[in-house]
C-alpha positions in Angstrom: -53.8 24.5 -5.5 -50.7 22.2 -5.9 -50.9 19.8 -8.8 -50.3 16.1 -7.9 -48.1 14.1 -10.2 -48.2 10.4 -9.4 -44.9 8.5 -9.3 -44.5 4.9 -10.4 -41.6 2.6 -10.4 -40.2 -0.9 -10.0 -37.3 -2.4 -8.2 -35.8 -5.9 -8.6 -32.6 -7.6 -7.4 -30.9 -11.0 -7.1 -27.8 -12.4 -5.5 -26.0 -15.7 -5.1 -23.1 -17.2 -3.3 -21.1 -20.4 -3.3 -18.3 -21.8 -1.2 -16.2 -25.0 -1.3 -13.0 -26.4 0.2 -11.1 -29.1 -1.6 -7.4 -30.2 -2.1 -6.1 -27.6 0.3 -7.8 -24.7 -1.5 -10.9 -22.6 -0.6 -13.1 -21.5 -3.5 -15.8 -18.9 -3.2 -17.9 -16.9 -5.6 -20.7 -14.4 -5.4 -22.9 -12.3 -7.6 -25.4 -9.5 -7.2 -27.6 -7.6 -9.6 -30.2 -4.8 -9.2 -32.5 -2.8 -11.4 -34.7 0.2 -10.7 -37.1 2.3 -12.8 -38.8 5.5 -11.6 -41.3 7.5 -13.6 -42.6 10.9 -12.3 -43.4 14.4 -13.4 -39.8 15.0 -14.4 -39.4 11.9 -16.7 -38.3 8.3 -16.7 -35.1 7.2 -14.9 -33.5 3.7 -15.0 -30.6 2.2 -13.2 -29.0 -1.3 -13.5 -26.1 -2.6 -11.5 -24.3 -5.9 -11.3 -21.2 -7.3 -9.5 -19.3 -10.5 -9.1 -16.4 -11.8 -7.1 -14.4 -15.1 -7.2 -11.6 -16.5 -5.1 -9.4 -19.5 -5.1 -7.0 -19.3 -2.1 -4.8 -21.9 -0.4 -6.1 -22.7 3.1 -2.7 -21.6 4.5 -2.9 -18.3 2.6 0.3 -18.9 0.7 -1.1 -18.6 -2.8 -4.3 -17.8 -4.6 -6.3 -15.9 -7.2 -8.9 -13.2 -6.6 -11.0 -11.3 -9.0 -14.0 -8.9 -9.0 -16.0 -7.0 -11.6 -18.7 -4.4 -11.4 -21.0 -2.7 -14.0 -23.5 0.1 -13.7 -25.9 1.7 -16.2 -28.0 4.8 -15.7 -30.3 6.5 -18.2 -33.0 9.2 -18.1 -35.5 10.7 -20.4 -37.2 14.1 -19.7 -39.0 16.8 -21.6 -35.7 18.7 -22.0 -33.5 15.9 -23.2 -32.0 12.5 -22.5 -28.8 11.0 -21.2 -27.0 7.9 -20.1 -24.0 6.8 -18.2 -22.2 3.5 -18.2 -19.4 2.3 -15.8 -17.4 -0.9 -15.7 -14.4 -1.9 -13.7 -12.5 -5.1 -12.9 -9.7 -6.1 -10.6 -7.6 -9.3 -10.3 -4.7 -10.5 -8.0 -2.5 -13.6 -8.2 0.2 -14.5 -5.7 2.2 -17.5 -4.7 4.5 -18.7 -1.9 7.6 -17.7 -3.8 6.8 -14.0 -3.5 5.5 -13.6 -7.1 2.6 -11.2 -7.4 0.4 -9.8 -10.2 -2.2 -7.1 -9.7 -4.3 -5.6 -12.4 -7.1 -3.0 -12.6 -9.1 -1.6 -15.5 -12.1 0.7 -15.8 -14.2 2.2 -18.6 -16.8 5.0 -18.4 -19.1 6.6 -21.0 -21.5 9.5 -20.6 -23.9 11.1 -23.0 -26.3 14.1 -22.5 -28.4 15.5 -25.3 -30.7 18.5 -25.0 -32.6 20.5 -27.6 -29.7 22.7 -28.7 -26.6 21.1 -27.2 -25.0 17.7 -26.5 -21.9 16.3 -24.8 -20.5 12.8 -25.0 -17.5 11.6 -23.0 -15.6 8.4 -22.7 -12.5 7.4 -20.7 -10.7 4.2 -19.9 -7.8 3.3 -17.7 -5.7 0.4 -16.7 -2.9 -0.3 -14.2 -0.8 -3.3 -13.3 1.9 -4.4 -10.9 4.2 -7.4 -11.4 6.6 -8.6 -8.7 9.0 -11.5 -9.1 12.6 -12.6 -8.4 14.0 -9.9 -10.6 12.2 -6.9 -9.1 8.9 -5.0 -9.5 7.3 -3.4 -12.5 4.3 -1.1 -12.5 2.5 0.6 -15.3 -0.7 2.6 -15.9 -2.5 4.2 -18.9 -5.4 6.5 -19.3 -7.4 7.8 -22.3 -10.1 10.5 -22.5 -12.3 11.8 -25.2 -15.1 14.3 -25.5 -17.4 15.5 -28.3 -19.6 18.5 -27.7 -21.9 21.0 -29.4 -23.1 24.2 -27.6 -23.7 27.8 -28.6 -23.1 26.9 -32.3 -19.7 25.4 -31.5 -18.8 21.8 -32.2 -15.6 20.3 -31.0 -13.5 17.3 -29.9 -11.1 16.8 -27.1 -8.7 13.9 -26.8 -5.9 13.0 -24.4 -3.8 10.0 -23.4 -1.1 9.4 -20.8 1.0 6.4 -19.7 3.7 5.8 -17.1 5.9 2.8 -16.3 8.4 2.1 -13.6 10.9 -0.8 -13.2 12.7 -1.4 -9.9 15.2 -4.2 -10.0 16.6 -6.2 -7.1 20.1 -4.8 -7.8 18.9 -1.3 -7.0 18.7 0.0 -10.5 15.5 1.9 -11.6 14.1 2.9 -14.9 10.9 4.7 -15.9 9.1 6.5 -18.7 6.1 8.8 -19.1 4.2 10.0 -22.2 1.3 12.4 -22.7 -0.6 13.5 -25.8 -3.5 15.9 -26.3 -5.4 17.3 -29.2 -8.4 19.7 -29.5 -10.4 20.8 -32.5 -13.5 22.8 -33.0 -15.7 24.6 -35.6 -17.9 27.6 -34.9 -20.2 30.1 -36.4 -19.0 32.0 -39.5 -16.5 29.4 -40.5 -14.5 29.8 -37.3 -12.1 26.8 -36.8 -9.3 26.0 -34.4 -7.0 23.2 -33.3 -4.3 22.6 -30.8 -2.1 19.7 -29.9 0.8 18.8 -27.7 2.9 15.7 -26.9 5.6 15.0 -24.3 7.7 12.1 -23.3 10.4 11.4 -20.8 12.5 8.5 -19.6 15.2 7.9 -17.0 17.6 5.1 -16.0 19.3 5.0 -12.6 22.0 2.5 -12.1 22.7 0.6 -8.9 24.5 2.3 -6.1 27.5 4.1 -7.5 26.3 3.4 -11.1 25.6 5.7 -14.0 22.4 7.7 -14.4 20.8 9.0 -17.5 17.6 10.7 -18.6 15.9 12.3 -21.6 12.7 14.2 -22.4 11.1 15.7 -25.5 8.0 17.8 -26.1 6.2 19.5 -29.0 3.1 21.7 -29.2 1.2 23.4 -32.0 -2.0 25.4 -32.4 -3.9 27.1 -35.3 -7.1 28.9 -35.9 -9.0 30.5 -38.7 -11.2 33.6 -38.3 -8.5 35.0 -36.0 -5.7 34.1 -38.4 -3.2 32.8 -35.9 -0.9 29.9 -35.4 1.9 28.8 -33.2 4.2 25.9 -32.6 7.1 24.9 -30.4 9.2 21.9 -29.6 12.0 21.0 -27.2 14.3 18.1 -26.3 17.2 17.5 -24.0 19.0 14.8 -22.1 20.8 14.4 -18.8 23.4 12.0 -17.5 24.1 13.1 -14.0 23.2 11.9 -10.5 21.1 12.4 -8.7 19.0 12.5 -11.8 16.5 15.4 -12.0 14.8 17.0 -15.0 11.6 18.7 -15.8 9.1 18.8 -18.7 7.1 21.9 -19.6 5.0 22.7 -22.6 2.3 25.1 -23.8 0.0 25.4 -26.8 -1.9 28.2 -28.4 -5.2 27.4 -30.2 -7.0 30.7 -30.2 -5.5 33.9 -28.7 -7.4 35.8 -26.0 -9.1 39.0 -26.6 -10.0 38.7 -30.3 -13.6 40.0 -30.7 -16.2 38.2 -28.8 -14.3 34.9 -28.7 -13.6 35.1 -25.0 -17.3 35.1 -24.3 -18.1 32.5 -26.9 -15.6 29.9 -25.7 -14.8 30.7 -22.1 -13.5 27.3 -21.0 -12.8 25.3 -24.2 -9.4 25.9 -25.6 -8.3 29.2 -24.1 -6.3 27.8 -21.2 -2.8 26.8 -22.0 -1.4 23.5 -20.8 0.2 23.8 -17.4 3.8 22.8 -17.0 4.4 19.3 -15.9 7.4 18.2 -13.9 9.0 14.8 -13.4 11.7 14.5 -10.9 13.7 11.5 -9.9 16.1 11.6 -6.9 
């Protein structure tokens, strides 16, 4: 006969809104929240979420400010392990009748899973912005990622970061830059250790019609391991001053060489894949 496992839980929520018009502007705001808990034969599960919005906009739509924010939390507890995940993001916008505009966005996320003989923790965050005024437009974004793990007797860390920016001026000139970094480390059974890292950056400037163009990039990579007794490193740099401006970035790293003992089976997806070439092209 089938065994019956009762399921229990709770659910709650709340929301609110407001609206007002005064002095030629319309103001509004809202908020909402919800929480839920479920307990059954698999374990206990929780979820909480909340969000809010606000606005202050001219009645004729010529100017205003807008914003929004959201958060979410999830967690679980079972006989095999536990875990949690948190997310948050926000957006804002400001504009006026003169054509000025500011936009921004940000987000952050974390995740953790722990079981009897392994765990993984991840975190990432990002942001982006756009600014437009009488001089032109500027945009930028950035991203960071990190991970810590333990599995099959191997403990390691992965970290990466990237950023980009672009400036477009009213006279037709354009400039931009990118940067990327990455690092990996691990320790394993029998004193096995390894690490790898890489960094790359590039920039360009394009003058107004008929003007001068220039560009530059640089990159460096390195890798090392013990137990396999191997290491490698490389670096490159170049510049360009031609139009139309075009250049590429490529890089690779070596942490642990393939085919040494049982390493390929032990770490199939951790540090054995080299970094793929990246290309930046500006016409």
